[in-house]
PDB file with SEQRES, HELIX, SHEET and CRYST1 records, atoms N, CA, C and O in Angstrom:
SEQRES   1 A   52  ALA HIS ASN HIS PRO SER GLY VAL ALA GLU PRO SER ALA          
SEQRES   2 A   52  ALA ASP ARG HIS ILE THR GLN ARG LEU LYS ASP ALA LEU          
SEQRES   3 A   52  ALA LEU ILE ASP VAL ARG VAL LEU ASP HIS ILE VAL VAL          
SEQRES   4 A   52  GLY ASP ASP ILE VAL SER PHE ALA GLU ARG GLY LEU LEU          
HELIX    1 AA1 ALA A   13  ALA A   27  1                                  15    
HELIX    2 AA2 PHE A   46  ARG A   49  1                                   4    
SHEET    1 AA1 3 HIS A   2  ASN A   3  0                                        
SHEET    2 AA1 3 ILE A  37  VAL A  39  1                                        
SHEET    3 AA1 3 ILE A  43  SER A  45 -1                                        
CRYST1    1.000    1.000    1.000  90.00  90.00  90.00 P 1           1          
ATOM      1  N   ALA A   1      50.896 -12.682 -45.803  1.00  0.00           N  
ATOM      2  CA  ALA A   1      49.776 -13.285 -45.103  1.00  0.00           C  
ATOM      3  C   ALA A   1      49.837 -14.792 -45.286  1.00  0.00           C  
ATOM      4  O   ALA A   1      50.321 -15.296 -46.300  1.00  0.00           O  
ATOM      5  N   HIS A   2      49.345 -15.483 -44.306  1.00  0.00           N  
ATOM      6  CA  HIS A   2      49.209 -16.937 -44.410  1.00  0.00           C  
ATOM      7  C   HIS A   2      48.124 -17.392 -43.451  1.00  0.00           C  
ATOM      8  O   HIS A   2      47.668 -16.635 -42.595  1.00  0.00           O  
ATOM      9  N   ASN A   3      47.719 -18.644 -43.613  1.00  0.00           N  
ATOM     10  CA  ASN A   3      46.656 -19.144 -42.748  1.00  0.00           C  
ATOM     11  C   ASN A   3      47.185 -20.197 -41.784  1.00  0.00           C  
ATOM     12  O   ASN A   3      48.225 -20.814 -42.017  1.00  0.00           O  
ATOM     13  N   HIS A   4      46.458 -20.384 -40.716  1.00  0.00           N  
ATOM     14  CA  HIS A   4      46.689 -21.468 -39.769  1.00  0.00           C  
ATOM     15  C   HIS A   4      45.479 -22.392 -39.875  1.00  0.00           C  
ATOM     16  O   HIS A   4      44.407 -22.062 -39.368  1.00  0.00           O  
ATOM     17  N   PRO A   5      45.638 -23.544 -40.526  1.00  0.00           N  
ATOM     18  CA  PRO A   5      44.503 -24.455 -40.718  1.00  0.00           C  
ATOM     19  C   PRO A   5      43.853 -24.914 -39.415  1.00  0.00           C  
ATOM     20  O   PRO A   5      42.696 -25.335 -39.404  1.00  0.00           O  
ATOM     21  N   SER A   6      44.610 -24.830 -38.314  1.00  0.00           N  
ATOM     22  CA  SER A   6      44.047 -25.225 -37.016  1.00  0.00           C  
ATOM     23  C   SER A   6      42.935 -24.284 -36.580  1.00  0.00           C  
ATOM     24  O   SER A   6      42.124 -24.623 -35.718  1.00  0.00           O  
ATOM     25  N   GLY A   7      42.902 -23.086 -37.186  1.00  0.00           N  
ATOM     26  CA  GLY A   7      41.913 -22.096 -36.804  1.00  0.00           C  
ATOM     27  C   GLY A   7      42.421 -21.099 -35.782  1.00  0.00           C  
ATOM     28  O   GLY A   7      41.797 -20.062 -35.560  1.00  0.00           O  
ATOM     29  N   VAL A   8      43.553 -21.404 -35.156  1.00  0.00           N  
ATOM     30  CA  VAL A   8      44.140 -20.514 -34.153  1.00  0.00           C  
ATOM     31  C   VAL A   8      45.034 -19.513 -34.879  1.00  0.00           C  
ATOM     32  O   VAL A   8      46.064 -19.888 -35.438  1.00  0.00           O  
ATOM     33  N   ALA A   9      44.643 -18.247 -34.871  1.00  0.00           N  
ATOM     34  CA  ALA A   9      45.373 -17.225 -35.619  1.00  0.00           C  
ATOM     35  C   ALA A   9      46.522 -16.611 -34.833  1.00  0.00           C  
ATOM     36  O   ALA A   9      47.239 -15.764 -35.365  1.00  0.00           O  
ATOM     37  N   GLU A  10      46.713 -17.006 -33.600  1.00  0.00           N  
ATOM     38  CA  GLU A  10      47.795 -16.454 -32.777  1.00  0.00           C  
ATOM     39  C   GLU A  10      49.144 -16.738 -33.445  1.00  0.00           C  
ATOM     40  O   GLU A  10      49.437 -17.892 -33.756  1.00  0.00           O  
ATOM     41  N   PRO A  11      49.976 -15.704 -33.672  1.00  0.00           N  
ATOM     42  CA  PRO A  11      51.271 -15.916 -34.307  1.00  0.00           C  
ATOM     43  C   PRO A  11      52.161 -16.834 -33.459  1.00  0.00           C  
ATOM     44  O   PRO A  11      52.279 -16.670 -32.245  1.00  0.00           O  
ATOM     45  N   SER A  12      52.771 -17.787 -34.129  1.00  0.00           N  
ATOM     46  CA  SER A  12      53.670 -18.713 -33.447  1.00  0.00           C  
ATOM     47  C   SER A  12      55.073 -18.121 -33.389  1.00  0.00           C  
ATOM     48  O   SER A  12      55.354 -17.106 -34.026  1.00  0.00           O  
ATOM     49  N   ALA A  13      55.945 -18.758 -32.625  1.00  0.00           N  
ATOM     50  CA  ALA A  13      57.350 -18.333 -32.578  1.00  0.00           C  
ATOM     51  C   ALA A  13      57.955 -18.423 -33.975  1.00  0.00           C  
ATOM     52  O   ALA A  13      58.746 -17.564 -34.364  1.00  0.00           O  
ATOM     53  N   ALA A  14      57.591 -19.455 -34.730  1.00  0.00           N  
ATOM     54  CA  ALA A  14      58.098 -19.602 -36.098  1.00  0.00           C  
ATOM     55  C   ALA A  14      57.603 -18.464 -36.989  1.00  0.00           C  
ATOM     56  O   ALA A  14      58.349 -17.977 -37.838  1.00  0.00           O  
ATOM     57  N   ASP A  15      56.363 -18.039 -36.808  1.00  0.00           N  
ATOM     58  CA  ASP A  15      55.829 -16.901 -37.573  1.00  0.00           C  
ATOM     59  C   ASP A  15      56.639 -15.644 -37.278  1.00  0.00           C  
ATOM     60  O   ASP A  15      57.016 -14.911 -38.192  1.00  0.00           O  
ATOM     61  N   ARG A  16      56.899 -15.402 -36.009  1.00  0.00           N  
ATOM     62  CA  ARG A  16      57.673 -14.212 -35.624  1.00  0.00           C  
ATOM     63  C   ARG A  16      59.096 -14.286 -36.181  1.00  0.00           C  
ATOM     64  O   ARG A  16      59.642 -13.284 -36.642  1.00  0.00           O  
ATOM     65  N   HIS A  17      59.683 -15.472 -36.135  1.00  0.00           N  
ATOM     66  CA  HIS A  17      61.057 -15.652 -36.614  1.00  0.00           C  
ATOM     67  C   HIS A  17      61.149 -15.416 -38.127  1.00  0.00           C  
ATOM     68  O   HIS A  17      62.017 -14.671 -38.582  1.00  0.00           O  
ATOM     69  N   ILE A  18      60.270 -16.038 -38.901  1.00  0.00           N  
ATOM     70  CA  ILE A  18      60.337 -15.877 -40.355  1.00  0.00           C  
ATOM     71  C   ILE A  18      60.023 -14.444 -40.760  1.00  0.00           C  
ATOM     72  O   ILE A  18      60.580 -13.948 -41.740  1.00  0.00           O  
ATOM     73  N   THR A  19      59.154 -13.777 -40.036  1.00  0.00           N  
ATOM     74  CA  THR A  19      58.852 -12.379 -40.334  1.00  0.00           C  
ATOM     75  C   THR A  19      60.095 -11.522 -40.149  1.00  0.00           C  
ATOM     76  O   THR A  19      60.388 -10.665 -40.982  1.00  0.00           O  
ATOM     77  N   GLN A  20      60.821 -11.743 -39.075  1.00  0.00           N  
ATOM     78  CA  GLN A  20      62.050 -10.979 -38.839  1.00  0.00           C  
ATOM     79  C   GLN A  20      63.087 -11.275 -39.918  1.00  0.00           C  
ATOM     80  O   GLN A  20      63.763 -10.364 -40.396  1.00  0.00           O  
ATOM     81  N   ARG A  21      63.214 -12.534 -40.301  1.00  0.00           N  
ATOM     82  CA  ARG A  21      64.175 -12.901 -41.359  1.00  0.00           C  
ATOM     83  C   ARG A  21      63.797 -12.251 -42.684  1.00  0.00           C  
ATOM     84  O   ARG A  21      64.665 -11.765 -43.409  1.00  0.00           O  
ATOM     85  N   LEU A  22      62.508 -12.240 -43.003  1.00  0.00           N  
ATOM     86  CA  LEU A  22      62.058 -11.576 -44.231  1.00  0.00           C  
ATOM     87  C   LEU A  22      62.330 -10.077 -44.176  1.00  0.00           C  
ATOM     88  O   LEU A  22      62.788  -9.490 -45.157  1.00  0.00           O  
ATOM     89  N   LYS A  23      62.048  -9.459 -43.034  1.00  0.00           N  
ATOM     90  CA  LYS A  23      62.321  -8.024 -42.881  1.00  0.00           C  
ATOM     91  C   LYS A  23      63.796  -7.736 -43.108  1.00  0.00           C  
ATOM     92  O   LYS A  23      64.147  -6.794 -43.818  1.00  0.00           O  
ATOM     93  N   ASP A  24      64.663  -8.549 -42.504  1.00  0.00           N  
ATOM     94  CA  ASP A  24      66.109  -8.348 -42.640  1.00  0.00           C  
ATOM     95  C   ASP A  24      66.559  -8.514 -44.092  1.00  0.00           C  
ATOM     96  O   ASP A  24      67.332  -7.703 -44.601  1.00  0.00           O  
ATOM     97  N   ALA A  25      66.073  -9.567 -44.757  1.00  0.00           N  
ATOM     98  CA  ALA A  25      66.464  -9.825 -46.144  1.00  0.00           C  
ATOM     99  C   ALA A  25      65.958  -8.727 -47.075  1.00  0.00           C  
ATOM    100  O   ALA A  25      66.698  -8.248 -47.933  1.00  0.00           O  
ATOM    101  N   LEU A  26      64.713  -8.334 -46.909  1.00  0.00           N  
ATOM    102  CA  LEU A  26      64.138  -7.321 -47.789  1.00  0.00           C  
ATOM    103  C   LEU A  26      64.737  -5.939 -47.556  1.00  0.00           C  
ATOM    104  O   LEU A  26      64.768  -5.115 -48.470  1.00  0.00           O  
ATOM    105  N   ALA A  27      65.208  -5.680 -46.348  1.00  0.00           N  
ATOM    106  CA  ALA A  27      65.844  -4.392 -46.060  1.00  0.00           C  
ATOM    107  C   ALA A  27      67.099  -4.203 -46.916  1.00  0.00           C  
ATOM    108  O   ALA A  27      67.476  -3.071 -47.221  1.00  0.00           O  
ATOM    109  N   LEU A  28      67.741  -5.296 -47.300  1.00  0.00           N  
ATOM    110  CA  LEU A  28      68.945  -5.215 -48.136  1.00  0.00           C  
ATOM    111  C   LEU A  28      68.653  -4.613 -49.504  1.00  0.00           C  
ATOM    112  O   LEU A  28      69.545  -4.052 -50.139  1.00  0.00           O  
ATOM    113  N   ILE A  29      67.421  -4.724 -49.956  1.00  0.00           N  
ATOM    114  CA  ILE A  29      67.043  -4.149 -51.252  1.00  0.00           C  
ATOM    115  C   ILE A  29      66.015  -3.025 -51.076  1.00  0.00           C  
ATOM    116  O   ILE A  29      65.247  -2.709 -51.984  1.00  0.00           O  
ATOM    117  N   ASP A  30      66.028  -2.443 -49.890  1.00  0.00           N  
ATOM    118  CA  ASP A  30      65.183  -1.285 -49.567  1.00  0.00           C  
ATOM    119  C   ASP A  30      63.684  -1.548 -49.725  1.00  0.00           C  
ATOM    120  O   ASP A  30      62.939  -0.681 -50.179  1.00  0.00           O  
ATOM    121  N   VAL A  31      63.255  -2.741 -49.349  1.00  0.00           N  
ATOM    122  CA  VAL A  31      61.831  -3.077 -49.330  1.00  0.00           C  
ATOM    123  C   VAL A  31      61.414  -3.200 -47.879  1.00  0.00           C  
ATOM    124  O   VAL A  31      62.045  -3.916 -47.102  1.00  0.00           O  
ATOM    125  N   ARG A  32      60.363  -2.511 -47.520  1.00  0.00           N  
ATOM    126  CA  ARG A  32      59.893  -2.498 -46.137  1.00  0.00           C  
ATOM    127  C   ARG A  32      58.658  -3.378 -45.992  1.00  0.00           C  
ATOM    128  O   ARG A  32      57.720  -3.275 -46.783  1.00  0.00           O  
ATOM    129  N   VAL A  33      58.660  -4.234 -44.991  1.00  0.00           N  
ATOM    130  CA  VAL A  33      57.496  -5.066 -44.681  1.00  0.00           C  
ATOM    131  C   VAL A  33      56.527  -4.210 -43.873  1.00  0.00           C  
ATOM    132  O   VAL A  33      56.883  -3.696 -42.813  1.00  0.00           O  
ATOM    133  N   LEU A  34      55.313  -4.058 -44.369  1.00  0.00           N  
ATOM    134  CA  LEU A  34      54.322  -3.229 -43.692  1.00  0.00           C  
ATOM    135  C   LEU A  34      53.469  -4.020 -42.714  1.00  0.00           C  
ATOM    136  O   LEU A  34      53.003  -3.478 -41.712  1.00  0.00           O  
ATOM    137  N   ASP A  35      53.260  -5.306 -43.002  1.00  0.00           N  
ATOM    138  CA  ASP A  35      52.428  -6.121 -42.125  1.00  0.00           C  
ATOM    139  C   ASP A  35      52.620  -7.585 -42.461  1.00  0.00           C  
ATOM    140  O   ASP A  35      53.115  -7.931 -43.534  1.00  0.00           O  
ATOM    141  N   HIS A  36      52.231  -8.426 -41.550  1.00  0.00           N  
ATOM    142  CA  HIS A  36      52.155  -9.878 -41.743  1.00  0.00           C  
ATOM    143  C   HIS A  36      50.841 -10.275 -41.090  1.00  0.00           C  
ATOM    144  O   HIS A  36      50.636 -10.061 -39.895  1.00  0.00           O  
ATOM    145  N   ILE A  37      49.964 -10.850 -41.882  1.00  0.00           N  
ATOM    146  CA  ILE A  37      48.623 -11.201 -41.423  1.00  0.00           C  
ATOM    147  C   ILE A  37      48.534 -12.712 -41.258  1.00  0.00           C  
ATOM    148  O   ILE A  37      48.941 -13.462 -42.146  1.00  0.00           O  
ATOM    149  N   VAL A  38      48.008 -13.157 -40.130  1.00  0.00           N  
ATOM    150  CA  VAL A  38      47.758 -14.579 -39.890  1.00  0.00           C  
ATOM    151  C   VAL A  38      46.243 -14.767 -39.838  1.00  0.00           C  
ATOM    152  O   VAL A  38      45.539 -14.084 -39.094  1.00  0.00           O  
ATOM    153  N   VAL A  39      45.764 -15.704 -40.642  1.00  0.00           N  
ATOM    154  CA  VAL A  39      44.330 -15.950 -40.750  1.00  0.00           C  
ATOM    155  C   VAL A  39      44.005 -17.324 -40.181  1.00  0.00           C  
ATOM    156  O   VAL A  39      44.634 -18.323 -40.531  1.00  0.00           O  
ATOM    157  N   GLY A  40      43.029 -17.356 -39.315  1.00  0.00           N  
ATOM    158  CA  GLY A  40      42.481 -18.600 -38.771  1.00  0.00           C  
ATOM    159  C   GLY A  40      41.003 -18.346 -38.578  1.00  0.00           C  
ATOM    160  O   GLY A  40      40.336 -17.827 -39.473  1.00  0.00           O  
ATOM    161  N   ASP A  41      40.488 -18.707 -37.422  1.00  0.00           N  
ATOM    162  CA  ASP A  41      39.105 -18.338 -37.112  1.00  0.00           C  
ATOM    163  C   ASP A  41      38.992 -16.825 -36.949  1.00  0.00           C  
ATOM    164  O   ASP A  41      37.922 -16.250 -37.149  1.00  0.00           O  
ATOM    165  N   ASP A  42      40.102 -16.186 -36.584  1.00  0.00           N  
ATOM    166  CA  ASP A  42      40.221 -14.732 -36.483  1.00  0.00           C  
ATOM    167  C   ASP A  42      41.318 -14.287 -37.436  1.00  0.00           C  
ATOM    168  O   ASP A  42      41.913 -15.105 -38.137  1.00  0.00           O  
ATOM    169  N   ILE A  43      41.580 -12.995 -37.459  1.00  0.00           N  
ATOM    170  CA  ILE A  43      42.670 -12.436 -38.248  1.00  0.00           C  
ATOM    171  C   ILE A  43      43.559 -11.643 -37.302  1.00  0.00           C  
ATOM    172  O   ILE A  43      43.074 -10.822 -36.524  1.00  0.00           O  
ATOM    173  N   VAL A  44      44.865 -11.893 -37.371  1.00  0.00           N  
ATOM    174  CA  VAL A  44      45.818 -11.189 -36.518  1.00  0.00           C  
ATOM    175  C   VAL A  44      46.802 -10.439 -37.404  1.00  0.00           C  
ATOM    176  O   VAL A  44      47.384 -11.010 -38.327  1.00  0.00           O  
ATOM    177  N   SER A  45      46.982  -9.158 -37.117  1.00  0.00           N  
ATOM    178  CA  SER A  45      47.914  -8.297 -37.826  1.00  0.00           C  
ATOM    179  C   SER A  45      49.140  -8.066 -36.953  1.00  0.00           C  
ATOM    180  O   SER A  45      49.022  -7.600 -35.820  1.00  0.00           O  
ATOM    181  N   PHE A  46      50.317  -8.392 -37.480  1.00  0.00           N  
ATOM    182  CA  PHE A  46      51.552  -8.120 -36.745  1.00  0.00           C  
ATOM    183  C   PHE A  46      51.686  -6.618 -36.488  1.00  0.00           C  
ATOM    184  O   PHE A  46      52.102  -6.211 -35.403  1.00  0.00           O  
ATOM    185  N   ALA A  47      51.339  -5.797 -37.475  1.00  0.00           N  
ATOM    186  CA  ALA A  47      51.464  -4.346 -37.322  1.00  0.00           C  
ATOM    187  C   ALA A  47      50.577  -3.833 -36.193  1.00  0.00           C  
ATOM    188  O   ALA A  47      51.016  -3.022 -35.378  1.00  0.00           O  
ATOM    189  N   GLU A  48      49.335  -4.298 -36.141  1.00  0.00           N  
ATOM    190  CA  GLU A  48      48.422  -3.843 -35.085  1.00  0.00           C  
ATOM    191  C   GLU A  48      48.896  -4.267 -33.703  1.00  0.00           C  
ATOM    192  O   GLU A  48      48.640  -3.579 -32.715  1.00  0.00           O  
ATOM    193  N   ARG A  49      49.580  -5.388 -33.636  1.00  0.00           N  
ATOM    194  CA  ARG A  49      50.077  -5.880 -32.346  1.00  0.00           C  
ATOM    195  C   ARG A  49      51.447  -5.333 -31.983  1.00  0.00           C  
ATOM    196  O   ARG A  49      51.970  -5.638 -30.911  1.00  0.00           O  
ATOM    197  N   GLY A  50      52.030  -4.533 -32.855  1.00  0.00           N  
ATOM    198  CA  GLY A  50      53.355  -3.982 -32.580  1.00  0.00           C  
ATOM    199  C   GLY A  50      54.469  -5.002 -32.713  1.00  0.00           C  
ATOM    200  O   GLY A  50      55.522  -4.853 -32.093  1.00  0.00           O  
ATOM    201  N   LEU A  51      54.252  -6.038 -33.515  1.00  0.00           N  
ATOM    202  CA  LEU A  51      55.245  -7.098 -33.668  1.00  0.00           C  
ATOM    203  C   LEU A  51      56.205  -6.855 -34.826  1.00  0.00           C  
ATOM    204  O   LEU A  51      57.073  -7.684 -35.096  1.00  0.00           O  
ATOM    205  N   LEU A  52      56.056  -5.733 -35.506  1.00  0.00           N  
ATOM    206  CA  LEU A  52      56.978  -5.404 -36.586  1.00  0.00           C  
ATOM    207  C   LEU A  52      57.952  -4.374 -36.082  1.00  0.00           C  
ATOM    208  O   LEU A  52      58.833  -3.941 -36.826  1.00  0.00           O  
TER     209      LEU A  52                                                      
END                                                                             
């Protein structure tokens, strides 16, 4: 999870990219990413949006 100080919780291209890189790296040691949460004025879940 991380925050967007701007208040806009919409995941950026950089958020999507780093999430994929983390998933790939963690898969090497059999760790599964269950979600990535972005917090701003709202809360956005990658899992709920089907972005994982």
